[in-house]
PDB file as gemmi writes it, atoms N, CA and C in Angstrom:
CRYST1    1.000    1.000    1.000  90.00  90.00  90.00 P 1                      
ATOM      1  N   UNK A   1     -12.491  -6.725   9.894  1.00  0.00           N  
ATOM      2  CA  UNK A   1     -11.188  -6.503   9.288  1.00  0.00           C  
ATOM      3  C   UNK A   1     -11.100  -7.330   8.006  1.00  0.00           C  
ATOM      4  N   UNK A   2     -10.663  -6.696   6.920  1.00  0.00           N  
ATOM      5  CA  UNK A   2     -10.419  -7.367   5.644  1.00  0.00           C  
ATOM      6  C   UNK A   2      -9.002  -7.007   5.209  1.00  0.00           C  
ATOM      7  N   UNK A   3      -8.221  -8.005   4.790  1.00  0.00           N  
ATOM      8  CA  UNK A   3      -6.843  -7.770   4.393  1.00  0.00           C  
ATOM      9  C   UNK A   3      -6.554  -8.554   3.117  1.00  0.00           C  
ATOM     10  N   UNK A   4      -5.957  -7.896   2.104  1.00  0.00           N  
ATOM     11  CA  UNK A   4      -5.611  -8.545   0.845  1.00  0.00           C  
ATOM     12  C   UNK A   4      -4.165  -8.205   0.505  1.00  0.00           C  
ATOM     13  N   UNK A   5      -3.385  -9.225   0.134  1.00  0.00           N  
ATOM     14  CA  UNK A   5      -2.017  -9.031  -0.338  1.00  0.00           C  
ATOM     15  C   UNK A   5      -1.845  -9.835  -1.615  1.00  0.00           C  
ATOM     16  N   UNK A   6      -1.543  -9.139  -2.728  1.00  0.00           N  
ATOM     17  CA  UNK A   6      -1.423  -9.786  -4.027  1.00  0.00           C  
ATOM     18  C   UNK A   6      -0.088  -9.400  -4.654  1.00  0.00           C  
ATOM     19  N   UNK A   7       0.623 -10.378  -5.206  1.00  0.00           N  
ATOM     20  CA  UNK A   7       1.847 -10.120  -5.963  1.00  0.00           C  
ATOM     21  C   UNK A   7       1.832 -10.950  -7.236  1.00  0.00           C  
ATOM     22  N   UNK A   8       2.442 -10.404  -8.282  1.00  0.00           N  
ATOM     23  CA  UNK A   8       2.556 -11.102  -9.565  1.00  0.00           C  
ATOM     24  C   UNK A   8       3.929 -10.813 -10.139  1.00  0.00           C  
ATOM     25  N   UNK A   9       4.717 -11.867 -10.384  1.00  0.00           N  
ATOM     26  CA  UNK A   9       6.053 -11.717 -10.958  1.00  0.00           C  
ATOM     27  C   UNK A   9       5.983 -11.616 -12.470  1.00  0.00           C  
ATOM     28  N   UNK A  10       6.893 -10.804 -13.032  1.00  0.00           N  
ATOM     29  CA  UNK A  10       7.043 -10.658 -14.476  1.00  0.00           C  
ATOM     30  C   UNK A  10       8.514 -10.798 -14.834  1.00  0.00           C  
ATOM     31  N   UNK A  11       8.792 -11.225 -16.039  1.00  0.00           N  
ATOM     32  CA  UNK A  11      10.160 -11.329 -16.556  1.00  0.00           C  
ATOM     33  C   UNK A  11      11.048 -12.155 -15.636  1.00  0.00           C  
ATOM     34  N   UNK A  12      10.546 -13.302 -15.181  1.00  0.00           N  
ATOM     35  CA  UNK A  12      11.342 -14.219 -14.368  1.00  0.00           C  
ATOM     36  C   UNK A  12      11.799 -13.632 -13.051  1.00  0.00           C  
ATOM     37  N   UNK A  13      10.975 -13.034 -12.306  1.00  0.00           N  
ATOM     38  CA  UNK A  13      11.264 -12.458 -10.981  1.00  0.00           C  
ATOM     39  C   UNK A  13      12.042 -11.141 -11.025  1.00  0.00           C  
ATOM     40  N   UNK A  14      12.280 -10.549 -12.192  1.00  0.00           N  
ATOM     41  CA  UNK A  14      12.995  -9.270 -12.258  1.00  0.00           C  
ATOM     42  C   UNK A  14      12.078  -8.084 -11.989  1.00  0.00           C  
ATOM     43  N   UNK A  15      10.776  -8.282 -12.147  1.00  0.00           N  
ATOM     44  CA  UNK A  15       9.808  -7.224 -11.890  1.00  0.00           C  
ATOM     45  C   UNK A  15       8.605  -7.847 -11.196  1.00  0.00           C  
ATOM     46  N   UNK A  16       8.053  -7.115 -10.235  1.00  0.00           N  
ATOM     47  CA  UNK A  16       6.912  -7.621  -9.484  1.00  0.00           C  
ATOM     48  C   UNK A  16       5.847  -6.534  -9.369  1.00  0.00           C  
ATOM     49  N   UNK A  17       4.612  -6.896  -9.654  1.00  0.00           N  
ATOM     50  CA  UNK A  17       3.480  -6.009  -9.401  1.00  0.00           C  
ATOM     51  C   UNK A  17       2.914  -6.403  -8.039  1.00  0.00           C  
ATOM     52  N   UNK A  18       2.538  -5.421  -7.218  1.00  0.00           N  
ATOM     53  CA  UNK A  18       1.933  -5.743  -5.936  1.00  0.00           C  
ATOM     54  C   UNK A  18       0.750  -4.827  -5.652  1.00  0.00           C  
ATOM     55  N   UNK A  19      -0.202  -5.373  -4.936  1.00  0.00           N  
ATOM     56  CA  UNK A  19      -1.342  -4.599  -4.454  1.00  0.00           C  
ATOM     57  C   UNK A  19      -1.710  -5.139  -3.080  1.00  0.00           C  
ATOM     58  N   UNK A  20      -1.680  -4.278  -2.099  1.00  0.00           N  
ATOM     59  CA  UNK A  20      -2.056  -4.629  -0.737  1.00  0.00           C  
ATOM     60  C   UNK A  20      -3.106  -3.639  -0.277  1.00  0.00           C  
ATOM     61  N   UNK A  21      -4.129  -4.131   0.375  1.00  0.00           N  
ATOM     62  CA  UNK A  21      -5.075  -3.209   0.992  1.00  0.00           C  
ATOM     63  C   UNK A  21      -5.726  -3.854   2.209  1.00  0.00           C  
ATOM     64  N   UNK A  22      -6.200  -3.003   3.099  1.00  0.00           N  
ATOM     65  CA  UNK A  22      -6.962  -3.503   4.231  1.00  0.00           C  
ATOM     66  C   UNK A  22      -8.087  -2.534   4.545  1.00  0.00           C  
ATOM     67  N   UNK A  23      -9.163  -3.113   5.056  1.00  0.00           N  
ATOM     68  CA  UNK A  23     -10.344  -2.349   5.445  1.00  0.00           C  
ATOM     69  C   UNK A  23     -10.638  -2.707   6.892  1.00  0.00           C  
ATOM     70  N   UNK A  24     -10.805  -1.693   7.698  1.00  0.00           N  
ATOM     71  CA  UNK A  24     -11.095  -1.882   9.111  1.00  0.00           C  
ATOM     72  C   UNK A  24     -12.331  -1.053   9.446  1.00  0.00           C  
ATOM     73  N   UNK A  25     -13.360  -1.704   9.964  1.00  0.00           N  
ATOM     74  CA  UNK A  25     -14.579  -0.990  10.349  1.00  0.00           C  
ATOM     75  C   UNK A  25     -14.713  -1.035  11.861  1.00  0.00           C  
ATOM     76  N   UNK A  26     -14.773   0.136  12.474  1.00  0.00           N  
ATOM     77  CA  UNK A  26     -14.873   0.236  13.926  1.00  0.00           C  
ATOM     78  C   UNK A  26     -16.330   0.494  14.297  1.00  0.00           C  
ATOM     79  N   UNK A  27     -16.929  -0.428  15.008  1.00  0.00           N  
ATOM     80  CA  UNK A  27     -18.343  -0.342  15.354  1.00  0.00           C  
ATOM     81  C   UNK A  27     -18.631   0.558  16.546  1.00  0.00           C  
ATOM     82  N   UNK A  28     -17.632   0.927  17.285  1.00  0.00           N  
ATOM     83  CA  UNK A  28     -17.835   1.753  18.471  1.00  0.00           C  
ATOM     84  C   UNK A  28     -17.684   3.230  18.116  1.00  0.00           C  
ATOM     85  N   UNK A  29     -18.233   4.099  18.905  1.00  0.00           N  
ATOM     86  CA  UNK A  29     -18.073   5.539  18.707  1.00  0.00           C  
ATOM     87  C   UNK A  29     -18.703   6.036  17.427  1.00  0.00           C  
ATOM     88  N   UNK A  30     -17.893   6.459  16.479  1.00  0.00           N  
ATOM     89  CA  UNK A  30     -18.350   7.110  15.252  1.00  0.00           C  
ATOM     90  C   UNK A  30     -18.656   6.150  14.103  1.00  0.00           C  
ATOM     91  N   UNK A  31     -18.566   4.835  14.309  1.00  0.00           N  
ATOM     92  CA  UNK A  31     -18.724   3.865  13.217  1.00  0.00           C  
ATOM     93  C   UNK A  31     -17.798   4.214  12.058  1.00  0.00           C  
ATOM     94  N   UNK A  32     -16.529   4.204  12.324  1.00  0.00           N  
ATOM     95  CA  UNK A  32     -15.496   4.662  11.412  1.00  0.00           C  
ATOM     96  C   UNK A  32     -15.006   3.542  10.487  1.00  0.00           C  
ATOM     97  N   UNK A  33     -14.926   3.809   9.182  1.00  0.00           N  
ATOM     98  CA  UNK A  33     -14.365   2.892   8.197  1.00  0.00           C  
ATOM     99  C   UNK A  33     -12.998   3.426   7.776  1.00  0.00           C  
ATOM    100  N   UNK A  34     -11.984   2.570   7.834  1.00  0.00           N  
ATOM    101  CA  UNK A  34     -10.625   2.959   7.435  1.00  0.00           C  
ATOM    102  C   UNK A  34     -10.181   2.029   6.309  1.00  0.00           C  
ATOM    103  N   UNK A  35      -9.779   2.609   5.170  1.00  0.00           N  
ATOM    104  CA  UNK A  35      -9.292   1.863   4.014  1.00  0.00           C  
ATOM    105  C   UNK A  35      -7.883   2.337   3.705  1.00  0.00           C  
ATOM    106  N   UNK A  36      -6.941   1.396   3.581  1.00  0.00           N  
ATOM    107  CA  UNK A  36      -5.550   1.721   3.234  1.00  0.00           C  
ATOM    108  C   UNK A  36      -5.108   0.801   2.108  1.00  0.00           C  
ATOM    109  N   UNK A  37      -4.462   1.380   1.081  1.00  0.00           N  
ATOM    110  CA  UNK A  37      -3.977   0.555  -0.022  1.00  0.00           C  
ATOM    111  C   UNK A  37      -2.597   1.013  -0.465  1.00  0.00           C  
ATOM    112  N   UNK A  38      -1.852   0.075  -1.035  1.00  0.00           N  
ATOM    113  CA  UNK A  38      -0.526   0.343  -1.575  1.00  0.00           C  
ATOM    114  C   UNK A  38      -0.389  -0.504  -2.840  1.00  0.00           C  
ATOM    115  N   UNK A  39      -0.229   0.145  -4.004  1.00  0.00           N  
ATOM    116  CA  UNK A  39      -0.163  -0.543  -5.296  1.00  0.00           C  
ATOM    117  C   UNK A  39       1.054  -0.050  -6.057  1.00  0.00           C  
ATOM    118  N   UNK A  40       1.814  -0.978  -6.637  1.00  0.00           N  
ATOM    119  CA  UNK A  40       2.970  -0.523  -7.398  1.00  0.00           C  
ATOM    120  C   UNK A  40       3.779  -1.640  -8.020  1.00  0.00           C  
ATOM    121  N   UNK A  41       5.011  -1.282  -8.405  1.00  0.00           N  
ATOM    122  CA  UNK A  41       5.941  -2.210  -9.042  1.00  0.00           C  
ATOM    123  C   UNK A  41       7.262  -2.201  -8.304  1.00  0.00           C  
ATOM    124  N   UNK A  42       7.888  -3.369  -8.229  1.00  0.00           N  
ATOM    125  CA  UNK A  42       9.223  -3.526  -7.638  1.00  0.00           C  
ATOM    126  C   UNK A  42      10.133  -4.086  -8.722  1.00  0.00           C  
ATOM    127  N   UNK A  43      11.301  -3.464  -8.916  1.00  0.00           N  
ATOM    128  CA  UNK A  43      12.252  -3.856  -9.957  1.00  0.00           C  
ATOM    129  C   UNK A  43      13.572  -4.248  -9.319  1.00  0.00           C  
ATOM    130  N   UNK A  44      14.115  -5.400  -9.704  1.00  0.00           N  
ATOM    131  CA  UNK A  44      15.442  -5.797  -9.237  1.00  0.00           C  
ATOM    132  C   UNK A  44      16.500  -4.948  -9.925  1.00  0.00           C  
ATOM    133  N   UNK A  45      17.474  -4.468  -9.139  1.00  0.00           N  
ATOM    134  CA  UNK A  45      18.577  -3.672  -9.697  1.00  0.00           C  
ATOM    135  C   UNK A  45      19.797  -4.569  -9.838  1.00  0.00           C  
ATOM    136  N   UNK A  46      20.313  -5.055  -8.707  1.00  0.00           N  
ATOM    137  CA  UNK A  46      21.489  -5.936  -8.681  1.00  0.00           C  
ATOM    138  C   UNK A  46      21.354  -6.868  -7.484  1.00  0.00           C  
ATOM    139  N   UNK A  47      21.510  -8.154  -7.694  1.00  0.00           N  
ATOM    140  CA  UNK A  47      21.410  -9.164  -6.629  1.00  0.00           C  
ATOM    141  C   UNK A  47      20.166  -8.940  -5.784  1.00  0.00           C  
ATOM    142  N   UNK A  48      20.336  -8.581  -4.500  1.00  0.00           N  
ATOM    143  CA  UNK A  48      19.201  -8.407  -3.595  1.00  0.00           C  
ATOM    144  C   UNK A  48      18.799  -6.950  -3.406  1.00  0.00           C  
ATOM    145  N   UNK A  49      19.258  -6.063  -4.258  1.00  0.00           N  
ATOM    146  CA  UNK A  49      18.900  -4.643  -4.192  1.00  0.00           C  
ATOM    147  C   UNK A  49      17.798  -4.366  -5.213  1.00  0.00           C  
ATOM    148  N   UNK A  50      16.787  -3.631  -4.800  1.00  0.00           N  
ATOM    149  CA  UNK A  50      15.643  -3.363  -5.665  1.00  0.00           C  
ATOM    150  C   UNK A  50      15.177  -1.914  -5.506  1.00  0.00           C  
ATOM    151  N   UNK A  51      14.365  -1.488  -6.445  1.00  0.00           N  
ATOM    152  CA  UNK A  51      13.703  -0.193  -6.354  1.00  0.00           C  
ATOM    153  C   UNK A  51      12.202  -0.429  -6.514  1.00  0.00           C  
ATOM    154  N   UNK A  52      11.420   0.445  -5.930  1.00  0.00           N  
ATOM    155  CA  UNK A  52       9.982   0.304  -6.110  1.00  0.00           C  
ATOM    156  C   UNK A  52       9.324   1.655  -6.314  1.00  0.00           C  
ATOM    157  N   UNK A  53       8.205   1.604  -7.014  1.00  0.00           N  
ATOM    158  CA  UNK A  53       7.371   2.771  -7.297  1.00  0.00           C  
ATOM    159  C   UNK A  53       5.955   2.366  -6.892  1.00  0.00           C  
ATOM    160  N   UNK A  54       5.333   3.170  -6.047  1.00  0.00           N  
ATOM    161  CA  UNK A  54       3.993   2.785  -5.615  1.00  0.00           C  
ATOM    162  C   UNK A  54       3.104   3.996  -5.350  1.00  0.00           C  
ATOM    163  N   UNK A  55       1.828   3.729  -5.352  1.00  0.00           N  
ATOM    164  CA  UNK A  55       0.814   4.723  -5.026  1.00  0.00           C  
ATOM    165  C   UNK A  55       0.087   4.241  -3.784  1.00  0.00           C  
ATOM    166  N   UNK A  56       0.134   5.054  -2.745  1.00  0.00           N  
ATOM    167  CA  UNK A  56      -0.560   4.729  -1.495  1.00  0.00           C  
ATOM    168  C   UNK A  56      -1.797   5.608  -1.384  1.00  0.00           C  
ATOM    169  N   UNK A  57      -2.903   4.982  -1.015  1.00  0.00           N  
ATOM    170  CA  UNK A  57      -4.158   5.705  -0.872  1.00  0.00           C  
ATOM    171  C   UNK A  57      -4.805   5.291   0.446  1.00  0.00           C  
ATOM    172  N   UNK A  58      -5.183   6.272   1.245  1.00  0.00           N  
ATOM    173  CA  UNK A  58      -5.851   6.036   2.519  1.00  0.00           C  
ATOM    174  C   UNK A  58      -7.155   6.829   2.544  1.00  0.00           C  
ATOM    175  N   UNK A  59      -8.184   6.215   3.132  1.00  0.00           N  
ATOM    176  CA  UNK A  59      -9.479   6.888   3.278  1.00  0.00           C  
ATOM    177  C   UNK A  59     -10.054   6.540   4.647  1.00  0.00           C  
ATOM    178  N   UNK A  60     -10.624   7.532   5.293  1.00  0.00           N  
ATOM    179  CA  UNK A  60     -11.252   7.332   6.594  1.00  0.00           C  
ATOM    180  C   UNK A  60     -12.547   8.130   6.632  1.00  0.00           C  
ATOM    181  N   UNK A  61     -13.658   7.482   7.030  1.00  0.00           N  
ATOM    182  CA  UNK A  61     -14.946   8.183   7.042  1.00  0.00           C  
ATOM    183  C   UNK A  61     -15.026   9.228   8.143  1.00  0.00           C  
ATOM    184  N   UNK A  62     -14.393   8.979   9.271  1.00  0.00           N  
ATOM    185  CA  UNK A  62     -14.415   9.917  10.399  1.00  0.00           C  
ATOM    186  C   UNK A  62     -12.984  10.201  10.847  1.00  0.00           C  
ATOM    187  N   UNK A  63     -12.242  11.052  10.117  1.00  0.00           N  
ATOM    188  CA  UNK A  63     -10.851  11.323  10.484  1.00  0.00           C  
ATOM    189  C   UNK A  63     -10.763  12.166  11.758  1.00  0.00           C  
ATOM    190  N   UNK A  64      -9.571  12.264  12.286  1.00  0.00           N  
ATOM    191  CA  UNK A  64      -9.334  13.104  13.461  1.00  0.00           C  
ATOM    192  C   UNK A  64      -9.657  14.558  13.119  1.00  0.00           C  
ATOM    193  N   UNK A  65      -9.973  15.315  14.107  1.00  0.00           N  
ATOM    194  CA  UNK A  65     -10.331  16.722  13.930  1.00  0.00           C  
ATOM    195  C   UNK A  65      -9.230  17.461  13.180  1.00  0.00           C  
ATOM    196  N   UNK A  66      -9.579  18.145  12.102  1.00  0.00           N  
ATOM    197  CA  UNK A  66      -8.626  18.902  11.298  1.00  0.00           C  
ATOM    198  C   UNK A  66      -7.940  18.100  10.209  1.00  0.00           C  
ATOM    199  N   UNK A  67      -8.186  16.799  10.133  1.00  0.00           N  
ATOM    200  CA  UNK A  67      -7.558  15.950   9.109  1.00  0.00           C  
ATOM    201  C   UNK A  67      -8.517  15.742   7.940  1.00  0.00           C  
ATOM    202  N   UNK A  68      -7.959  15.444   6.776  1.00  0.00           N  
ATOM    203  CA  UNK A  68      -8.743  15.158   5.570  1.00  0.00           C  
ATOM    204  C   UNK A  68      -9.223  13.704   5.573  1.00  0.00           C  
ATOM    205  N   UNK A  69     -10.282  13.426   4.824  1.00  0.00           N  
ATOM    206  CA  UNK A  69     -10.783  12.053   4.685  1.00  0.00           C  
ATOM    207  C   UNK A  69      -9.856  11.195   3.840  1.00  0.00           C  
ATOM    208  N   UNK A  70      -9.207  11.804   2.835  1.00  0.00           N  
ATOM    209  CA  UNK A  70      -8.387  11.061   1.886  1.00  0.00           C  
ATOM    210  C   UNK A  70      -6.935  11.522   1.936  1.00  0.00           C  
ATOM    211  N   UNK A  71      -6.028  10.576   1.654  1.00  0.00           N  
ATOM    212  CA  UNK A  71      -4.608  10.894   1.562  1.00  0.00           C  
ATOM    213  C   UNK A  71      -4.022  10.035   0.450  1.00  0.00           C  
ATOM    214  N   UNK A  72      -3.374  10.667  -0.530  1.00  0.00           N  
ATOM    215  CA  UNK A  72      -2.745   9.964  -1.642  1.00  0.00           C  
ATOM    216  C   UNK A  72      -1.263  10.325  -1.669  1.00  0.00           C  
ATOM    217  N   UNK A  73      -0.405   9.302  -1.762  1.00  0.00           N  
ATOM    218  CA  UNK A  73       1.046   9.513  -1.764  1.00  0.00           C  
ATOM    219  C   UNK A  73       1.669   8.693  -2.887  1.00  0.00           C  
ATOM    220  N   UNK A  74       2.547   9.318  -3.675  1.00  0.00           N  
ATOM    221  CA  UNK A  74       3.309   8.633  -4.711  1.00  0.00           C  
ATOM    222  C   UNK A  74       4.705   8.404  -4.150  1.00  0.00           C  
ATOM    223  N   UNK A  75       5.180   7.145  -4.124  1.00  0.00           N  
ATOM    224  CA  UNK A  75       6.409   6.786  -3.420  1.00  0.00           C  
ATOM    225  C   UNK A  75       7.429   6.158  -4.363  1.00  0.00           C  
ATOM    226  N   UNK A  76       8.696   6.611  -4.258  1.00  0.00           N  
ATOM    227  CA  UNK A  76       9.844   5.979  -4.904  1.00  0.00           C  
ATOM    228  C   UNK A  76      10.745   5.480  -3.796  1.00  0.00           C  
ATOM    229  N   UNK A  77      11.276   4.272  -3.920  1.00  0.00           N  
ATOM    230  CA  UNK A  77      12.129   3.751  -2.865  1.00  0.00           C  
ATOM    231  C   UNK A  77      13.181   2.800  -3.378  1.00  0.00           C  
ATOM    232  N   UNK A  78      14.210   2.591  -2.558  1.00  0.00           N  
ATOM    233  CA  UNK A  78      15.272   1.627  -2.816  1.00  0.00           C  
ATOM    234  C   UNK A  78      15.383   0.763  -1.567  1.00  0.00           C  
ATOM    235  N   UNK A  79      15.535  -0.549  -1.753  1.00  0.00           N  
ATOM    236  CA  UNK A  79      15.619  -1.449  -0.612  1.00  0.00           C  
ATOM    237  C   UNK A  79      16.520  -2.637  -0.889  1.00  0.00           C  
ATOM    238  N   UNK A  80      16.672  -3.483   0.121  1.00  0.00           N  
ATOM    239  CA  UNK A  80      17.484  -4.685   0.007  1.00  0.00           C  
ATOM    240  C   UNK A  80      16.763  -5.837   0.675  1.00  0.00           C  
ATOM    241  N   UNK A  81      16.888  -7.041   0.090  1.00  0.00           N  
ATOM    242  CA  UNK A  81      16.322  -8.249   0.668  1.00  0.00           C  
ATOM    243  C   UNK A  81      17.419  -8.948   1.475  1.00  0.00           C  
ATOM    244  N   UNK A  82      17.066  -9.379   2.659  1.00  0.00           N  
ATOM    245  CA  UNK A  82      18.037 -10.103   3.510  1.00  0.00           C  
ATOM    246  C   UNK A  82      17.593 -11.519   3.726  1.00  0.00           C  
TER     247      UNK A  82                                                      
END                                                                             
């Protein structure tokens, strides 16, 4: 298992770049490698409310029957910090 979480603040905490990914290699059965990543930007709107834009990418060497090896998703979101 490999896990990386990186963040970098810009403009005095008003904008944040983030990149998270993990790699999991399963030695049993099919010797399956699973890679998941999420990269994007988070922008403060007002107080503890923020919006984010990110690109999620997943890859699996031996996916479930009928599934694709790769999955890419572009995400827009709104959230709050508590």
